[in-house]
N, C-alpha and C positions, 0 to 999 in steps of 0.2 A: 656875120664874119667878125665884127668888132668884139663880140662876147667870146668867140673862140680864141681870138688873138690875146685877149685879156687873160683867159684861163691858162694859155700856154706860157705867158709871161709870168703869171703867178707861180706856176709849177717850176719854172726856172729859178725864180727868187727863193722858193721854198728849198730847193735842192742846194743852192749856193749858201743859204743861211745855215743849213744843217751842218755844212762843213765848217762854218765859222764858229758855231756854238761848241763844236768838239774841241776847238783850240782856246777859246776865251772863257769857257766854263760858265756861261750865262744860261739860265733855264731857257730851253727852246721856245716855249710858248710866249714868254715875255719878249724875246727878240722879234718873234714873228708879228706880234701885235704892234710893237714899235715900228717895224718895217711897214706894216699896213698903214699906220697913221702917216708915216712919211710919204709913202706912195700916193695916198689920198690927197695930199696937199700939192702934188705936182701940177703946175698950171696946164690947162688944156686937156687934162686926163678926163675921159668921160666918166660920169658918176655911175657906180655899179650898185644898183638897188637890188637888194636880196629879199625874196619872199620868205618870211619865217617858216611857213608851212613846207616849202621846198627844202629849206635847210634841215628841218627836223627829219623829213623823209629820207633825204640823201645821206646826210652825215651821221645822224644820231644812231640808227640801228646797227650799222657795222662797227662803229667805235665802241658802243656798249657791249655788243656781242663779243668782240675781241677781248675786252676787259674781263667779261664773265668767263670766257673760255680759258683765260690764263690764270683765273683765280682757283686756288685750292679749296675744294668743297669742305674737307675736314677742318682746315684752318678757318674758313668762313663760318662753319657751324659752331666751332669752339668759341668764336668771338661774336656770336650773334647778338648778345646783350649790348655790349658797347657799340656795335655797329648800328643796332636799332635805335639806341639812345641818341646817337649822332645824326643818323640819316633821317630820322623822323622828329625826335624831340628837339635836337639842336637847330634843325632847319626852321621849325615852327617858332621856336624861341627867338632865333635871329630875326625872323620876319617881323615879329611883334616889336622887338627892340628897335629895328630900323624904321618901322612904321612910326613909332613914338618919336624918334629923333627927327625924322623927316617932317612930321606934323608940327613939331615944336619950333624947328629952326628954318624951315623953308616956307616962305610966304605963299599963301593961297594954295597950300597943299592940304586937301581934306583927308579925313581918315581913310576913305576908300582908296584914293590915289596913293596914299602912303603905304597901304597894305600891298598894293600892286607892286610898288617899288621894292618893298621888303621881300616879296615872293620871288622877284627877279634875281636879287643879289644874295639870297640866303643860302642856296646850295653851292658849296665850293666845287670848282671844276675838277673833274677826275684827272684829265691829262696834265693840267698845270700842277696839281698836287704831287702826282707821281714824278713829274720832271723836276720839280723843285727839290725833292728828297733824293734824287738820283745822285750817287756819288758820296752822299753823306752817311755817316755811321749811325743810321737810325735802326733801333731794334726791329727785328722781323715782325713782332706782334703789332707794333705801331704801323708798319707798312701794311700788314694784313687788314687792320682796322680802317686805315685811310682808304685803301683800295676797295674794301667791302662797302664802306660808307658811300663811296662814289658811285657804286652800282645802283644804289637805292635812292640816294638823296635827290636825284633829278626827278624821280617820280613824285616825291613829296613836294618839291618846288613847283613842278609843272601843274600838279593838281591844285595846290594852293593858288598859283597864278590864275588858273582857269576860273576858280570860284571868286577870286578878287576882281577879275575882269567882269564876271557876270554880275557881281554885287554893284560894281561901279556903273554898269549899264542900266541896271534895274533900280538902283538906289536903295535896295534892301538886302539884308544878309540874315539867313536863318541858320544859327549855329548848329542845332541838332540835325537839321537836314543835310548840311555840309558834312558833318561827321559820318552820317550814314552813307552818303554818296562816296566819301573817301574810302571807307572800308569796302564798299561795293566795287569801286574802280580798282582797288588794289587786289582784292581777292580774285575777282574775275580776270584781271590781267595775269596773275600768277597761274591760275587754272588754264587759261588759254595758252600761255607760254609752255606749260607742261604738255598740253595736247599737241601743239605744233612740234615741240621737241621730240615727242614720241613718234609722230608721223614721219619726221625726217629720219629718225633712228630706224624705223621700220623700212623706209625706202632704201637706206644704205644697206640694210641687212638682206633684202631680197634682190638687189641689183648686183651684177658682176662688179668685181673690183676694177675700177678704171680711174686713174689719177685725175684725169681732166674733168670727167663728169662729177666725180665725188667732190672735187674742189669747187666746182660750179654750184653744187647743192649747198655747200657750206656758205657760199655767198648769198644764196637765196633764202636761207633759213631766217636770218634776222629780219629781213624785209617781210617775209611771210608772217612772222610772229607779230611784228609791229602793226602791219596793215589789218590783220585779223582782229587784234585787240582794239585798234582804233575804230574799226567798223562796228564793234559792239559797245563803243563808248567806255572802254576799259583803259587801263594804263598800258600803252604800247611799250614804255620803258621797262616796266616790270615783266612784261611778256617776253621781251628780248633777253633780259638778264636771266630769267628763269629757263628759257630754252637753252641758253649758253651753258648755264650751270648744270642742266640735265644732260646735255650731249657731251660735254668735255670729258667727264670721267669714263665715258663709254666709247671714246674714240678708238681705243685699242681693239675693241670688239668688231668694229666695222671698217676701219681703215688699214690698208697695208702700209708698210714702211715708206714705200715710194709716194703714196698719197699724202702721208703726213709731212714728208719733206717738201713736196711741191706745195701743199696747202699753206705751210708755215711761210714759205718764201713769198707766195702770192699775197697772203694776208699782211705780212710785214710791209710790203710795198704799198698796198692799198691804204693801210692805216697811216703810214707815213705821209702819203699824199693828202688824205682827208684831213688829218690833224693840221698839217701845214697850211692847207688852203683855208680852212675854217678860221684859224687864228689870224691870218692875214686879212680875211674878209671882215673880221671883227674890227681890226684897225681901220680898214677902208671906210667903215660906216661913220667914223667920227666926223670927218668934214661934212658929210651929208647931214648929219644930225645938227651940227653947229650952224649950218646954213638955214635951218628952220627955226633957230632960236634967235630972236631979235630983241627980246625984252630984258636980257641980262648980259652983263659983260663977262669976258673970259675969266676975270678974277673972281667974280661972284660964283660962276659955275664951278671953278676949282674949289672954292670954299664949301659949296654944297657937296661936292664930291668927297672932300676931306671929312665932312661930318658923317656922311653915309658910310665911308670906309672905316672910320674910327668906331662907329656904332657896330658895324659888322664884326670887326676884329674883337672888340670888347665883349660882345655877346658870345662869341665862340670861346673866348678865354674863360668867361664865367661858367659856361656850360660844359666845357671839355672834360673837366675832372671826373664827374660821375660816369662819363662814357669811357674813360681810359683806366680808371683805378680799379676796375673789377674785370677779371678775366674768367670767362667760362661760367659754369654753375656747378 
């Protein structure tokens, strides 16, 4: 009952803060994270411990699927080179720079632990990037590249994180084997995403038009793609993105106007709730994390955070020009 009450309170806070951001023009994710931090420090509030695997399963597939669905495939294809440079090259480059900075400036941080930290912070968040540029006069091509990058960079970051954790646990890291596994995970994830996308396209084609059931199938598609890919040890992120990119341009072939109107309304509401809750949950974790850190002062932790943040920003600045100065082929 306590968890249900907490969820309801969070939903109320998310809705209220959405109204506030429309008036004060602060990026929505930033305000939500700050609100989560503030809520987490309220005395007597029960600690809300979140299982990362549950978060990935519940929040990640629909958010990525919605982003892929709203991405223009022609624009994505035209900007595939800068998107690839940013979503793969920039993420790995940032991971290395952050690992170097962490190893040099944070005491008792070995190389393997530093690479784990680099893998965590290297992929920029899709929702935050889009929200931060909302209302700004940013060229459409830049928006396309940022949104396209956000669809793929999570896969790079998660794969890098997985191998960094494995290397930390085993104490060894074989570069060529990690490279082979990276391509295996990525290619198989894309292949399975296409397969799931085609299956759902076929289901929509052979079933009668029904706005309710068709909308329900759109909700099932990202979870199906993610779970199938994860079952085969492939990239669930790339599978979801691929399924969304495959089905989106074919929506007019299988959906009636009524279905599209209903599906858009349902998805807008769901994504609003999921994004809001996840950003508040991020903020809520800070008091729990600080409670487990007793060897360093708050000032020292802020200093370490500033170092990692500066390394992340500088790495992206150094890398961003080759990703943005070339369009198409």
